[in-house]
Short mmCIF file of the C-alpha atoms (twelve columns), coordinates in Angstrom:
data_MODEL
# 
_entry.id   MODEL 
# 
loop_
_atom_site.group_PDB 
_atom_site.id 
_atom_site.type_symbol 
_atom_site.label_atom_id 
_atom_site.label_alt_id 
_atom_site.label_comp_id 
_atom_site.label_asym_id 
_atom_site.label_seq_id 
_atom_site.Cartn_x 
_atom_site.Cartn_y 
_atom_site.Cartn_z 
_atom_site.pdbx_PDB_model_num 
ATOM 1   C CA . ILE A 1   2.127   -11.222 19.255  1 
ATOM 2   C CA . TRP A 2   1.645   -9.616  15.599  1 
ATOM 3   C CA . VAL A 3   4.030   -7.751  13.474  1 
ATOM 4   C CA . GLY A 4   2.624   -6.336  10.257  1 
ATOM 5   C CA . ALA A 5   0.819   -3.005  8.942   1 
ATOM 6   C CA . THR A 6   -1.407  -1.236  5.797   1 
ATOM 7   C CA . ALA A 7   0.201   1.561   5.683   1 
ATOM 8   C CA . TYR A 8   4.174   1.259   6.605   1 
ATOM 9   C CA . PRO A 9   7.160   2.435   4.036   1 
ATOM 10  C CA . LEU A 10  9.610   0.513   6.089   1 
ATOM 11  C CA . LYS A 11  11.378  -2.605  6.205   1 
ATOM 12  C CA . PHE A 12  10.182  -5.031  9.082   1 
ATOM 13  C CA . ASN A 13  12.981  -6.086  11.961  1 
ATOM 14  C CA . TYR A 14  11.245  -9.863  12.315  1 
ATOM 15  C CA . LYS A 15  14.462  -11.180 14.020  1 
ATOM 16  C CA . LYS A 16  14.052  -8.292  16.654  1 
ATOM 17  C CA . PHE A 17  9.992   -9.227  17.167  1 
ATOM 18  C CA . ALA A 18  11.320  -13.049 17.378  1 
ATOM 19  C CA . GLU A 19  13.582  -12.107 20.349  1 
ATOM 20  C CA . ILE A 20  10.728  -10.201 22.280  1 
ATOM 21  C CA . ALA A 21  8.394   -13.475 21.445  1 
ATOM 22  C CA . ASP A 22  10.685  -16.150 22.406  1 
ATOM 23  C CA . GLU A 23  11.907  -14.245 25.617  1 
ATOM 24  C CA . VAL A 24  8.139   -14.438 27.217  1 
ATOM 25  C CA . GLY A 25  7.491   -17.333 25.162  1 
ATOM 26  C CA . ALA A 26  4.729   -15.919 22.781  1 
ATOM 27  C CA . TYR A 27  3.527   -17.152 19.286  1 
ATOM 28  C CA . LEU A 28  4.641   -14.813 16.703  1 
ATOM 29  C CA . ALA A 29  2.325   -14.199 13.682  1 
ATOM 30  C CA . ALA A 30  3.419   -12.071 10.602  1 
ATOM 31  C CA . ASP A 31  0.903   -10.434 8.476   1 
ATOM 32  C CA . ILE A 32  2.626   -10.070 5.043   1 
ATOM 33  C CA . ALA A 33  -0.124  -8.989  2.985   1 
ATOM 34  C CA . HIS A 34  0.999   -6.061  1.510   1 
ATOM 35  C CA . VAL A 35  4.659   -7.273  1.424   1 
ATOM 36  C CA . ALA A 36  4.064   -10.939 0.242   1 
ATOM 37  C CA . GLY A 37  5.010   -10.535 -3.741  1 
ATOM 38  C CA . LEU A 38  8.121   -8.307  -2.553  1 
ATOM 39  C CA . ILE A 39  9.525   -11.057 0.081   1 
ATOM 40  C CA . VAL A 40  8.973   -13.996 -2.651  1 
ATOM 41  C CA . GLY A 41  10.476  -12.053 -4.837  1 
ATOM 42  C CA . GLY A 42  13.381  -11.480 -2.389  1 
ATOM 43  C CA . ALA A 43  13.082  -8.013  -2.233  1 
ATOM 44  C CA . HIS A 44  12.373  -7.799  1.257   1 
ATOM 45  C CA . PRO A 45  13.253  -9.302  4.615   1 
ATOM 46  C CA . SER A 46  11.658  -13.124 4.807   1 
ATOM 47  C CA . PRO A 47  9.575   -13.459 8.691   1 
ATOM 48  C CA . VAL A 48  9.696   -17.156 7.876   1 
ATOM 49  C CA . PRO A 49  12.875  -18.188 9.721   1 
ATOM 50  C CA . TYR A 50  11.346  -16.040 12.729  1 
ATOM 51  C CA . VAL A 51  7.903   -16.096 13.316  1 
ATOM 52  C CA . HIS A 52  5.505   -19.545 14.274  1 
ATOM 53  C CA . ILE A 53  2.517   -17.905 11.673  1 
ATOM 54  C CA . VAL A 54  2.415   -16.330 8.739   1 
ATOM 55  C CA . THR A 55  -1.054  -14.517 6.630   1 
ATOM 56  C CA . THR A 56  -0.977  -12.837 3.646   1 
ATOM 57  C CA . THR A 57  -3.644  -11.752 1.419   1 
ATOM 58  C CA . THR A 58  -3.057  -13.032 -2.151  1 
ATOM 59  C CA . HIS A 59  -3.420  -9.647  -4.078  1 
ATOM 60  C CA . LYS A 60  -1.520  -6.657  -3.764  1 
ATOM 61  C CA . THR A 61  2.423   -7.136  -4.449  1 
ATOM 62  C CA . LEU A 62  1.521   -10.926 -5.037  1 
ATOM 63  C CA . ARG A 63  -0.427  -10.011 -7.583  1 
ATOM 64  C CA . GLY A 64  -3.496  -12.746 -7.417  1 
ATOM 65  C CA . PRO A 65  -7.069  -12.787 -6.917  1 
ATOM 66  C CA . ARG A 66  -8.661  -11.313 -3.632  1 
ATOM 67  C CA . GLY A 67  -7.664  -14.200 -1.156  1 
ATOM 68  C CA . ALA A 68  -5.909  -15.133 1.284   1 
ATOM 69  C CA . MET A 69  -3.673  -17.972 3.298   1 
ATOM 70  C CA . ILE A 70  -2.361  -18.693 6.413   1 
ATOM 71  C CA . MET A 71  1.384   -20.880 6.897   1 
ATOM 72  C CA . VAL A 72  2.557   -22.518 9.713   1 
ATOM 73  C CA . THR A 73  6.385   -22.552 9.729   1 
ATOM 74  C CA . ASN A 74  8.755   -24.797 11.112  1 
ATOM 75  C CA . LYS A 75  9.327   -22.724 13.785  1 
ATOM 76  C CA . GLY A 76  5.625   -23.263 14.303  1 
ATOM 77  C CA . LEU A 77  5.455   -26.948 14.133  1 
ATOM 78  C CA . LYS A 78  8.387   -27.104 16.922  1 
ATOM 79  C CA . LYS A 79  6.505   -24.825 19.397  1 
ATOM 80  C CA . ASP A 80  3.244   -27.003 18.750  1 
ATOM 81  C CA . PRO A 81  3.278   -29.983 16.476  1 
ATOM 82  C CA . GLU A 82  -0.481  -29.444 15.841  1 
ATOM 83  C CA . LEU A 83  -0.759  -25.974 15.389  1 
ATOM 84  C CA . GLY A 84  -1.185  -27.084 11.736  1 
ATOM 85  C CA . ASP A 85  -4.113  -28.596 11.963  1 
ATOM 86  C CA . LYS A 86  -5.290  -26.393 14.886  1 
ATOM 87  C CA . VAL A 87  -5.264  -23.487 12.169  1 
ATOM 88  C CA . ASN A 88  -6.692  -25.874 9.356   1 
ATOM 89  C CA . LYS A 89  -9.678  -26.640 12.077  1 
ATOM 90  C CA . ALA A 90  -10.226 -23.303 13.171  1 
ATOM 91  C CA . VAL A 91  -10.921 -22.023 9.396   1 
ATOM 92  C CA . PHE A 92  -13.080 -25.231 8.522   1 
ATOM 93  C CA . PRO A 93  -15.683 -25.528 9.947   1 
ATOM 94  C CA . GLY A 94  -14.878 -22.876 12.850  1 
ATOM 95  C CA . LEU A 95  -15.144 -19.599 10.387  1 
ATOM 96  C CA . GLN A 96  -15.663 -20.695 6.875   1 
ATOM 97  C CA . GLY A 97  -17.473 -22.845 4.660   1 
ATOM 98  C CA . GLY A 98  -18.271 -23.080 0.493   1 
ATOM 99  C CA . PRO A 99  -14.654 -22.520 -0.412  1 
ATOM 100 C CA . HIS A 100 -14.404 -20.573 -4.116  1 
ATOM 101 C CA . ASP A 101 -12.800 -23.129 -6.299  1 
ATOM 102 C CA . ASN A 102 -12.102 -20.649 -9.047  1 
ATOM 103 C CA . THR A 103 -10.179 -18.214 -6.547  1 
ATOM 104 C CA . THR A 104 -8.048  -21.115 -5.762  1 
ATOM 105 C CA . ALA A 105 -7.356  -21.695 -8.692  1 
ATOM 106 C CA . GLY A 106 -6.379  -18.166 -9.551  1 
ATOM 107 C CA . ILE A 107 -4.312  -18.147 -6.143  1 
ATOM 108 C CA . ALA A 108 -2.250  -20.933 -7.861  1 
ATOM 109 C CA . LEU A 109 -1.908  -19.415 -11.058 1 
ATOM 110 C CA . ALA A 110 -0.393  -16.210 -8.953  1 
ATOM 111 C CA . LEU A 111 1.992   -18.663 -7.064  1 
ATOM 112 C CA . PHE A 112 3.001   -20.060 -10.199 1 
ATOM 113 C CA . GLU A 113 4.128   -16.656 -11.735 1 
ATOM 114 C CA . ALA A 114 5.968   -15.697 -8.605  1 
ATOM 115 C CA . ALA A 115 7.993   -19.193 -8.700  1 
ATOM 116 C CA . GLN A 116 8.748   -17.206 -12.053 1 
ATOM 117 C CA . PRO A 117 12.489  -15.655 -12.674 1 
ATOM 118 C CA . SER A 118 10.496  -12.284 -14.064 1 
ATOM 119 C CA . PHE A 119 8.439   -11.887 -10.664 1 
ATOM 120 C CA . LYS A 120 12.260  -11.173 -9.109  1 
ATOM 121 C CA . LYS A 121 12.747  -8.045  -11.702 1 
ATOM 122 C CA . TYR A 122 8.878   -7.118  -10.922 1 
ATOM 123 C CA . ALA A 123 9.836   -7.333  -7.054  1 
ATOM 124 C CA . ALA A 124 12.675  -5.225  -7.750  1 
ATOM 125 C CA . GLN A 125 11.356  -2.549  -10.069 1 
ATOM 126 C CA . ILE A 126 8.680   -1.917  -7.537  1 
ATOM 127 C CA . VAL A 127 11.565  -0.925  -4.650  1 
ATOM 128 C CA . LYS A 128 12.712  0.867   -7.040  1 
ATOM 129 C CA . ASN A 129 10.324  2.709   -8.710  1 
ATOM 130 C CA . SER A 130 9.126   3.423   -4.502  1 
ATOM 131 C CA . GLY A 131 12.148  4.882   -4.394  1 
ATOM 132 C CA . VAL A 132 12.274  7.466   -6.922  1 
ATOM 133 C CA . LEU A 133 8.643   8.679   -6.673  1 
ATOM 134 C CA . ALA A 134 9.145   9.294   -2.889  1 
ATOM 135 C CA . LYS A 135 12.551  11.389  -3.632  1 
ATOM 136 C CA . THR A 136 10.752  13.185  -6.108  1 
ATOM 137 C CA . LEU A 137 7.544   13.869  -3.899  1 
ATOM 138 C CA . MET A 138 10.390  15.036  -1.031  1 
ATOM 139 C CA . ASP A 139 12.178  17.409  -3.334  1 
ATOM 140 C CA . GLY A 140 9.165   18.976  -4.251  1 
ATOM 141 C CA . GLY A 141 8.652   19.730  -0.539  1 
ATOM 142 C CA . LEU A 142 6.275   16.870  0.595   1 
ATOM 143 C CA . LYS A 143 7.207   15.195  4.329   1 
ATOM 144 C CA . LEU A 144 6.900   11.392  3.573   1 
ATOM 145 C CA . VAL A 145 6.411   9.045   6.842   1 
ATOM 146 C CA . GLY A 146 9.594   7.154   7.627   1 
ATOM 147 C CA . GLY A 147 11.684  9.959   5.856   1 
ATOM 148 C CA . GLY A 148 11.174  7.881   2.142   1 
ATOM 149 C CA . SER A 149 10.270  4.157   1.096   1 
ATOM 150 C CA . GLU A 150 11.877  0.936   1.271   1 
ATOM 151 C CA . ASN A 151 9.173   -1.154  -0.082  1 
ATOM 152 C CA . HIS A 152 5.719   -0.821  -2.056  1 
ATOM 153 C CA . LEU A 153 4.349   2.073   0.235   1 
ATOM 154 C CA . LEU A 154 4.544   5.753   0.586   1 
ATOM 155 C CA . LEU A 155 2.977   7.172   3.282   1 
ATOM 156 C CA . VAL A 156 2.582   11.844  2.562   1 
ATOM 157 C CA . ASN A 157 1.583   13.785  5.578   1 
ATOM 158 C CA . LEU A 158 0.084   17.051  4.150   1 
ATOM 159 C CA . THR A 159 -0.468  18.336  7.027   1 
ATOM 160 C CA . ASN A 160 2.685   20.866  6.288   1 
ATOM 161 C CA . VAL A 161 1.198   22.222  2.774   1 
ATOM 162 C CA . LEU A 162 -2.739  21.335  2.990   1 
ATOM 163 C CA . GLY A 163 -3.624  21.539  6.546   1 
ATOM 164 C CA . ALA A 164 -5.181  18.653  9.038   1 
ATOM 165 C CA . GLY A 165 -7.586  16.686  7.557   1 
ATOM 166 C CA . SER A 166 -6.665  17.445  3.915   1 
ATOM 167 C CA . GLY A 167 -6.284  13.786  2.324   1 
ATOM 168 C CA . VAL A 168 -10.063 13.868  1.240   1 
ATOM 169 C CA . PHE A 169 -8.859  17.087  -0.700  1 
ATOM 170 C CA . ALA A 170 -5.862  15.123  -2.656  1 
ATOM 171 C CA . GLN A 171 -7.236  11.886  -2.764  1 
ATOM 172 C CA . LYS A 172 -10.406 13.272  -5.339  1 
ATOM 173 C CA . ALA A 173 -8.287  15.808  -6.872  1 
ATOM 174 C CA . LEU A 174 -5.654  13.202  -7.824  1 
ATOM 175 C CA . ASP A 175 -8.512  10.923  -8.981  1 
ATOM 176 C CA . LEU A 176 -9.687  13.737  -11.618 1 
ATOM 177 C CA . VAL A 177 -6.661  13.518  -13.105 1 
ATOM 178 C CA . GLY A 178 -6.166  9.534   -13.616 1 
ATOM 179 C CA . LEU A 179 -4.167  9.096   -10.425 1 
ATOM 180 C CA . THR A 180 -5.498  6.480   -7.487  1 
ATOM 181 C CA . LEU A 181 -4.901  6.935   -3.953  1 
ATOM 182 C CA . ASN A 182 -6.476  7.022   -0.719  1 
ATOM 183 C CA . LYS A 183 -6.900  9.553   2.008   1 
ATOM 184 C CA . ASN A 184 -5.130  7.944   5.089   1 
ATOM 185 C CA . THR A 185 -4.004  8.884   8.889   1 
ATOM 186 C CA . VAL A 186 -0.470  9.569   9.496   1 
ATOM 187 C CA . PRO A 187 1.436   9.212   12.741  1 
ATOM 188 C CA . ASP A 188 0.547   12.044  15.286  1 
ATOM 189 C CA . GLU A 189 -2.925  13.056  13.322  1 
ATOM 190 C CA . THR A 190 -4.390  15.972  14.363  1 
ATOM 191 C CA . SER A 191 -7.241  15.229  12.294  1 
ATOM 192 C CA . SER A 192 -9.924  12.311  12.727  1 
ATOM 193 C CA . PRO A 193 -10.192 8.580   10.374  1 
ATOM 194 C CA . PHE A 194 -12.864 9.926   8.511   1 
ATOM 195 C CA . TYR A 195 -10.743 13.212  7.666   1 
ATOM 196 C CA . PRO A 196 -7.051  12.041  7.634   1 
ATOM 197 C CA . SER A 197 -4.331  14.270  6.918   1 
ATOM 198 C CA . GLY A 198 -2.343  12.225  4.582   1 
ATOM 199 C CA . VAL A 199 -2.499  10.121  1.782   1 
ATOM 200 C CA . ARG A 200 -1.226  6.514   0.821   1 
ATOM 201 C CA . LEU A 201 0.314   5.356   -2.638  1 
ATOM 202 C CA . GLY A 202 2.385   2.702   -4.328  1 
ATOM 203 C CA . PRO A 203 3.515   2.052   -7.373  1 
ATOM 204 C CA . PRO A 204 2.827   -2.168  -7.866  1 
ATOM 205 C CA . ALA A 205 -0.071  -1.875  -10.397 1 
ATOM 206 C CA . SER A 206 2.037   0.771   -12.099 1 
ATOM 207 C CA . THR A 207 4.840   -1.535  -12.462 1 
ATOM 208 C CA . SER A 208 2.799   -4.415  -13.490 1 
ATOM 209 C CA . ARG A 209 1.797   -2.077  -16.509 1 
ATOM 210 C CA . GLY A 210 5.874   -1.558  -17.389 1 
ATOM 211 C CA . MET A 211 6.541   2.119   -15.990 1 
ATOM 212 C CA . LYS A 212 9.763   2.667   -14.679 1 
ATOM 213 C CA . GLU A 213 11.725  4.886   -12.953 1 
ATOM 214 C CA . LYS A 214 11.243  7.761   -15.679 1 
ATOM 215 C CA . GLU A 215 7.484   7.546   -15.538 1 
ATOM 216 C CA . MET A 216 7.735   7.817   -11.176 1 
ATOM 217 C CA . LYS A 217 9.322   11.108  -11.864 1 
ATOM 218 C CA . PHE A 218 6.350   11.963  -13.996 1 
ATOM 219 C CA . ILE A 219 4.251   10.750  -11.825 1 
ATOM 220 C CA . GLY A 220 5.659   12.719  -9.108  1 
ATOM 221 C CA . SER A 221 5.874   15.880  -10.820 1 
ATOM 222 C CA . VAL A 222 2.035   15.430  -11.578 1 
ATOM 223 C CA . ILE A 223 1.304   15.161  -7.625  1 
ATOM 224 C CA . LEU A 224 3.626   17.828  -7.057  1 
ATOM 225 C CA . GLU A 225 1.203   20.021  -9.644  1 
ATOM 226 C CA . VAL A 226 -2.227  18.778  -7.953  1 
ATOM 227 C CA . ILE A 227 -1.136  19.314  -4.672  1 
ATOM 228 C CA . ASP A 228 -0.174  22.716  -5.475  1 
ATOM 229 C CA . LEU A 229 -3.829  23.624  -7.247  1 
ATOM 230 C CA . LEU A 230 -4.992  22.769  -3.455  1 
ATOM 231 C CA . LYS A 231 -3.290  25.212  -1.397  1 
ATOM 232 C CA . SER A 232 -6.362  27.707  -0.876  1 
ATOM 233 C CA . TYR A 233 -8.802  24.989  0.255   1 
ATOM 234 C CA . ARG A 234 -8.524  24.091  4.001   1 
ATOM 235 C CA . LEU A 235 -11.146 21.455  5.829   1 
ATOM 236 C CA . PRO A 236 -13.117 23.731  8.038   1 
ATOM 237 C CA . GLU A 237 -12.868 23.262  11.373  1 
ATOM 238 C CA . LYS A 238 -16.843 22.723  12.316  1 
ATOM 239 C CA . LYS A 239 -17.879 19.024  11.318  1 
ATOM 240 C CA . GLU A 240 -21.022 20.295  10.163  1 
ATOM 241 C CA . GLU A 241 -19.558 22.722  7.025   1 
ATOM 242 C CA . ARG A 242 -17.656 20.087  5.950   1 
ATOM 243 C CA . LYS A 243 -19.910 18.443  3.299   1 
ATOM 244 C CA . ALA A 244 -20.945 21.190  1.749   1 
ATOM 245 C CA . TYR A 245 -17.309 22.997  1.595   1 
ATOM 246 C CA . ILE A 246 -16.078 19.512  -0.179  1 
ATOM 247 C CA . THR A 247 -18.937 19.749  -2.735  1 
ATOM 248 C CA . LYS A 248 -18.026 23.057  -3.729  1 
ATOM 249 C CA . PHE A 249 -14.565 21.929  -3.762  1 
ATOM 250 C CA . GLU A 250 -15.072 18.941  -6.090  1 
ATOM 251 C CA . LYS A 251 -16.997 21.440  -8.300  1 
ATOM 252 C CA . GLU A 252 -14.530 24.001  -8.497  1 
ATOM 253 C CA . ILE A 253 -11.344 21.285  -9.366  1 
ATOM 254 C CA . ARG A 254 -13.667 19.341  -12.019 1 
ATOM 255 C CA . ALA A 255 -14.207 22.952  -13.613 1 
ATOM 256 C CA . ASN A 256 -10.545 24.063  -13.608 1 
ATOM 257 C CA . LYS A 257 -8.619  24.111  -16.741 1 
ATOM 258 C CA . LYS A 258 -5.190  23.145  -15.633 1 
ATOM 259 C CA . MET A 259 -6.818  19.907  -14.010 1 
ATOM 260 C CA . LYS A 260 -8.283  18.835  -17.224 1 
ATOM 261 C CA . GLU A 261 -4.451  19.919  -18.956 1 
ATOM 262 C CA . ILE A 262 -2.853  17.435  -16.648 1 
ATOM 263 C CA . HIS A 263 -5.547  14.678  -17.008 1 
ATOM 264 C CA . LEU A 264 -4.697  14.852  -20.510 1 
ATOM 265 C CA . ARG A 265 -1.214  14.339  -19.535 1 
ATOM 266 C CA . VAL A 266 -1.749  11.329  -17.298 1 
ATOM 267 C CA . LYS A 267 -4.262  9.728   -19.993 1 
ATOM 268 C CA . LYS A 268 -1.426  10.311  -22.863 1 
ATOM 269 C CA . LEU A 269 1.216   8.073   -20.325 1 
ATOM 270 C CA . ALA A 270 -1.559  5.364   -19.416 1 
ATOM 271 C CA . LEU A 271 -1.977  5.006   -22.909 1 
ATOM 272 C CA . ARG A 272 1.413   3.848   -23.726 1 
ATOM 273 C CA . PHE A 273 1.432   1.298   -20.917 1 
ATOM 274 C CA . PRO A 274 -1.809  -0.806  -21.413 1 
ATOM 275 C CA . ILE A 275 -2.537  -3.028  -18.636 1 
ATOM 276 C CA . PRO A 276 -1.161  -6.911  -19.448 1 
# 
């Protein structure tokens, strides 16, 4: 049984999953790729006491290079003392060869950073920033999946303001003003994965640059401003009309004077918080 997600804004109840897995004698594996940094920093529950295997990437909230780790817990070794060896052999030589030693060194440095007291402050600030950003967006009329955020991630359903399949408009427009996020499917999606109705975003990168609650309110207000400029656009129902419509949209929104003014404000903020 696997527990983990790529667009989940709430905390995982690992204990409940463990009860289910133990009842049926199943192995329980937790993929913590998105929340690993929060777990290390004490800002999110840890799955380690409850699961047999933990997998994670080493970028995202852990703030390391692109890479990954597979870990076997004490509970996993009690279930099968050879589980660690089985995982090692499955990875090498079973699936992987030619390790990138530079990446391994980068992961080691990231884990060293994660062991410092400052990392706990970083993890806690991410959760604070995420909560403030979520409240700003909800106060502005946007619908957030899960009713907010308990971790580093926000998932916004834009169906009620921009219609089905509108994630592409928000992604492209916000990119033009200097805010990076991605279009994303939402629960009860009425469109397709190619043209989803939501966007996924979060503050880990901006938090690393030193931004706090005040900046989250600014970023949230900018998102609301941009979304308001998009309310006249709707994704065509006919698939053959969509490419031309989106091209036309990009041309119009790029020429929009208000968008250019917003971009200057975002740039001014970014210059105050250089990338460390």
